[in-house]
N, C-alpha and C positions, 0 to 999 in steps of 0.2 A: 622500541620501536626506535630507541635513540641509536642502534646499531644497526640501522640502515645502509645498506651500499649507495653512494650518488657519486654518478659518472659526471661531469661537467667538462663539456666541447666547447672551446672557446678560444678564439685565434687570438685575442686582444690580450695578451700576458698579466696586463694591471687588473682586468675585468675575471678573468680566469683566477687571479688569485686573491683578489676581493672574496668571490664568492667559496671560494675553497675554506679561507678562514673562517667568513661566516658558517660554513655550513657545520665544520670541523668544531665551532664553537657551541654549535648546538648539538655537539655528541653524536654526529654521524661521520661514518666512515669513508673520506672523498677520494674520488681518482680524478687526475686532471688531463686530458687531454687537450692539445694546441691546433688541431685541424680534424677535418672529417675523416682522413684517411686514419690518421691513429687512432680516433674514436670507434672506426669500424673495428680495427686490430685488437683493441680493447674489449670490445663486446664479444669477440669471436671466443675469447678465454675466462671471461669471468660473466657472473649474474648479476645485473644489477635493480635496486628497488626503484630508481627513479634516474632518468637521463636528461640532464638538461646542456641544451645546445643551441647555440646562434643558428642560425638559417644561412645568412652569408658569411661564407669564409674563401679562403683563396683555394684551400685543398678540400673539396667533399662539402657539399652542402648540410644543411641541417635535415633536410628532404632525404637525402642518402641515409644521416644515420637514423632518422625515423624509419624508413625502409625496414633496414637493418635490424632495427628492435623487434618489428611486426615478424619478422623474418626468423628471428634467434631468440626473443623472449618476449611473446607477445604480451605476459601480463605487466611486463615494466612499464612505469608510467614515464611519458614523455612531455617537457615542459621547453617550448621554444622560447628565446630570446629575441627580440626584433627591435632595430632601433627605429626612431620616429621616421613617417613615410612608409612604413612597410606593413604594416597593421594588416591589411590584404594578404599578403603574404604568412601572418601567422594564422590568420582564419582558413584559407587554405590548408595548413598544416591540422588544423582541428579536424577539419573536414576528413582528413586522410589517417586521423586515430589518436591526434596529439591530446594530451589531457587538457593542457590550457597553455596560454603564451605571457610572457613577461616585457614587458616595453620598457626599455633604455631611454633615460635613466632608471633605476627602477629604485623603490623605497624599502629598507631593510625590513620592514615588518612585515610589507608584501610579498617579499621574499619567502620568509619564515610560514605566512600562514595560507599558501599558495603548497609550499613542502609539505606542509603539515596534513593537509586537504588530501594530497595526493597519495602520502602514504598509507593515510587512514582508508581511502578508497580501496588500495592494494590488500593490505590488511583484511579489510573486510571480503572483497572478491575471493581471497585465499581462504578464509573461515567457513562461508557459503560455499565453495568446492568440498572441504574438508567435509562438512557438515551433511550435505547431499548425499557425498560418495559413503557415510557411516550408514545414514538410513536408507539408501536407495530409493528416495522419493524427492520428486519436484513441488516445493510447498506452493506450486500455482500462484498466487498472488500475494503471500504470505513471504515478505521479505524486510528487512532493515539489521541496522547495525546497532541500534540502543539495547539497553541491557535488558530491559522489558521483553523485548521480542526475540533476543536471544537463547535467555531463559525460556520463554514460551516453545520455541521451537527445538532445543534440547530436549523439554520435557515429551513433547509429542509423543516419540515412540516408547513411551514408558505410560503414558494414559492409555495409548491405543491397545497396549496388551493387556490390559485390565478389561473387565466387561463391564463395570461399573457405568452407572449414570454417570454424564457429564452438564453441566451446566455453564452456559459462555454467557458472561455477562459484558456491557460494553455499549456506548453511544451508536446510534443508528450510523450506518455506513463506514463501522471499523472493521468489517471483514468477518465476522461472527462464523457466516456460513465457511466461509473458506477455510478457518479452524475446524471447524465442525466435518466439511471432507477431508481435510488432513488426516484428522484421526481416525474414520472409517479407513481411508486408503492406507495406511500403517498399520490397519488390523487383519487379525484374520478373517474378520468378514467381509473385507476388500472384496470378493469374489462372489459375494452376494449386493444385492442393488442399497442403494442410499438414498431414501427418497426425503425428500425436503419439503415442510407446508407450512405456511404463513398464517398464523392462529389469529393474526389481528386483519387479515385480507378479507375473511369470508364469513356472512352471517351465521351463527348459532346453528341454526338447522343445516345447511350446508358443510359447514364444517364437521358434523356429527357425522353425517351420511359419507362423508369423503375419507373420515379418520376410519370407521366399522363398517361402511358398505350397509347395503340394505336390502330385504326380501323385495321380490315382486309384490306390489299392492298395499306396502304398509303406510302410503301417503300419494297422496294425488302426484301423478308423474312418473310413480315407481314401476315402468314398463316391464323390466325385468331384475333379476337379479346381479347385484354389483359387489364386486370384492372392494374392501375396502383397503386403504393405506398400511393399515399395520398388517393385514396380512398378505400385500403385496412385498412388503419388507421382511417377511419372516426369514429367521437366517443373518439379516441384515441387519440396518439401523434405519432408524428414522430421526428426522430434525425437524423438532418442533419450535419454529421460529417466533420470536413475540409470544410467549407462552404464558407471559402476564396478563395478556389479554383473553385468556380464554374461558368462557362462561364456566363458573362454578360448578354447573350439574355435571358437566362433560370432564370439568377436574376429577370428579368421584369415577368417572369409568376409567380415567388414564390410570388413576392411582390403583384400580384394579387389575388392570392391565400389568402393573409393575409388581402387583402384590404375589399373583398366582398366574401369571401370562395369559389372560383367557378373557374374552370379550364377547357379545352377542351383537350380531348383526340388528339395525332396526329393523323392528317386524320379526325377528329370528326366535326361534326357542330351542335351538342348542347352541353351548360355548363353541367356542372354537379357541383352541391355545397354539399361543406362537410365542418364537424366541428370539425377540428384537430387544436390540441395544437403542435406547433412547438418549437422545443429546439434543438439551434443547439450548436457547437463548432468550435473554429480553436487556432491553434497555433500562428495565425497571430495578429496583432494589427490592426483592421477593421478600426476605425478610420483613421490611417494613408493611410491604402488602398484605404480609401475613398476619402482622400484629395490628395492621387497620382492619383486617376482616375482609379484603378484598382478595385474598389468595389464599387456598388451604393448604395450612401449617403443615400437616401432616405429608401432602404432595412434594410442597417446597423442600423437606428434609430429603424425601424419595430423589430428588431430581437433584438435588446439591450433595452427590456424594463426590464428585471430582469436580470442585469450584475452578475454572478459568475466568481470569479478567483480562479483556484488551482495553487497553488505555487508548485515548482519542489521540489523533494527531498531535494536536498541539501539546502533547505531554510528551511527545518524542519524535520532535522535530528533526533529529539527527538521522532519522528513518527518510528524510524526503528526498535528499538526493537517489538512494537507494531504490525508491518506488520510480522516481522520476527515469533512471536506468532501464529498472527494469519494464516501466510501458512501453518506451522507446521500443528497446528489443523485440517485445510484444508486436507490436504494430507495424514490425519491421521497418522500422525507422532510427536503427542504430547509429544510421549516418549523420543525425541530427544531434547537434552538442550545444548542451546550455552553458554559460559562461557563467562563471564564477558570482559575477554581478546578480544574474539572473536566478540563481540556485539561492542566493542570500534573500532574495526579495520571498522566493516563494517560503522560505524558512519563517520569514516575519511574520507571514500570513497566519491565523489563528486557526484555518478551515474547519469553519463547525460543520459542515458536511464529510468530515473526516476523508478518509483513502477515497471514496464514491466520489467527492467530488473534485480530490485531486485528479481523479482518473479521466473525468469528465472535460475538465479544464485542460488537461493535456490531448483529450482526444480531438476536443474543439480548436485547440491550437494547430496540430497536424494537419487536419482537415483544411484550415484558412490559410497556412502560412508555407510558404514555398522557400524557406530560409532555411540553410543549413545549418547555422549557428543562430542561435535565438539568445539574444541580449535583454536585458532587462526593459527595454523599450518594447519588445514585442510581445509580453506578458498582457493579460487582461488589465483595463485598466483600473477596474474596482480592486485587483488586487495589488495592483502597485501601489494606490493611494488609500488603500484600505492600515487603519493602524491594530494595534493587536486587538483592539475591542471590535469585533466584527457583529456585535449581536444588539447594539443598541441603535446606530443610526443607519441609512443609505451613505455608500460611498459616497467621500466627498475629496476633493484633491485643493490645494492651493493655488492650483495654475493650472491652467491646460498646457500639453504639449503641443509644441510648434506644429504637430501634424492634427491635432485636435482629438477627439474623443469619438468613440461608437457610444453614442446614446441607448440605442437597443441592445447591447450587450451589457452596459450598466444595467437597464431595467430590468433584462432577462436576469441577472444575476441577483439582484436586489430581490425579486421575486421568488426567488429559489430560496433563498436564504432564510426569508420569512416562511415560506410552508416547513422549510426544517423546523424553525424555530417554534410553529405553530404544534407542529408535530410531537416535537420534547414537551413543550408545555403541557398537551393533552394528554400525555402519557403513551403517544402512538395512537390513538383514537381518532381516527380520519374524521369521524363526525365533530368531533367536540374542536377538533382542530379548525374543520372548515366553519365553525361557529366565531370561534376567537377572530379569524380575517373577516366577518361578517359575509360567507358567500356560502353558496349551496355547496352540498354533499358533490351533487355531480360534477359542478366545477373545480372543486378541489379535487376530485380524482382526473379529471381533465388535466391538471397543471402537474400533476404530479407525475401523469404518464408523458404529458411534453418533456418534460426533464430528465426521465428515467428514475425516479425515485419511486424505490419500493417500498 
């Protein structure tokens, strides 16, 4: 990173010299231009990691430099310099594709940090591009620059080559199903079906009939023969989400499928043989569950052939800017820019609902905001006001902002947090979680649906 090339376009010689000395002192290779025309000529002859340009210059404006960069080197990060009173120009430049802006007079540490962040963003973009070209696959919502995520993404092709069972662990909302889909989509089984089912969402009898199917007349309401999900996934993969909540008698049937690839439909007399890769996931520690007698130890060892752990978002906060960019692009909102201050606030929040909560927050903001540049003031009140400890108390703030607060938003976010906390405390059991909150199961289920919590 310390060999990065930076072009400084600034007509004030003293300011240009200061920036050059500062950046060279950080170990960067710096080239200076003293007007927009000279800067454009230099851009035509070389590729830079970062261009720092003043907006207003006698010859050629910063907007022309920005346009030239977008045409000549789209991956180059552009930082705009603005004097007092021209912040609106800088915001307009961000709308047109600039990474960030710097106010005059600027602080040395501010320049260092903005340049460092811009270089990290460029490096990450290059790594993701290289990684995707190697595996010929877009990792859906799986993105990040943290070591944990990069190591995980790099391991997925190897995991996919194997036919062994995979157990994915991690908190609710981390994206375990996305990892499971990535494993399947990279494998030779990708030409066949990937079938997910949430083992915690269905009663025992219904879960069994969904997994294994049934014969007509085997129970009340069985008016025809039904193919189970294991049959439907033959040749492909089945994803058993929240496997830790599966009743033990069904665990025995899953064990048989693993051991000899066969099972019987409910009410059936013939064994059905299938070739299915089992990918399972849980937010529980199955080894502890097995030791406590709540989960079959023999099944745990058969499922845990290839373990994958997905850390919570609070342990990989450097992934947040990447995820923000991804979701903006996915929602056709790449024109929306988050200031560094807004990103900093998002990174200070602990995200108890993990990636799912971040996505829901961004979706809500895109729905209700009409601004192209999002500052920290545009972020939800509870995220701005909460400290790192988001599990103990409802959101508080030392004082109201000038515009006041949205009480509805605060109450909604607080309710959602406690729903997730109750689910976590109850080990994923909706019935037990409802009891912890002193509401009925139906009320609890309604609230989960209201906030899109699976």
